[in-house]
C-alpha positions, 0 to 999 in steps of 0.5 A, a space after each residue: 167838025 168833030 175829026 177836025 177839033 180832034 186832030 187839033 187836040 192831038 197836035 196841041 198835046 204833041 207840041 207840048 211834049 218836053 224835049 229830050 236834054 243830053 248831058 255829060 253827067 255824073 252817075 253813081 248811086 244816089 245814097 252811097 255817093 250823091 247824097 240823095 236820101 229820098 229812097 232806101 237803099 241803092 238807086 242809081 242817080 245822076 248829076 248835072 248842073 249841080 243838081 242830082 236826080 234819081 234814075 228812072 228807066 235803068 238800074 243800078 246793077 244794069 252796068 255791072 256789080 254796084 258794089 265792085 270795089 273799083 268801079 261799082 256805083 256804090 264805090 265810085 262816081 263815074 261819067 256818062 252821056 245821059 239823054 231824057 228829061 227831068 220829071 217829078 224831080 227825077 230824070 227819065 232816062 232813054 240812053 245812058 252811056 258810060 265814058 271809059 275811064 
């Protein structure tokens, strides 16, 4: 009986997991380009559905120099296909693929 209860709880818990979402989003520096101010310094952020979120799981310099004059996230807003979940007002990313410009 104890095993049945534990198994039931595990199944119930796995059904409650949030499903990842996939979006084509704007990606840039949250402070420099997307008007987010809850962190100090430059941090990666995404914007979709008219809302911006800081990103967990990836760093702003994972895609090159954030301060590059032409394509750096502190100087440009780019497009990306993102996969992840929104949790505690942050986007927890499992995948980010930049789109070619």
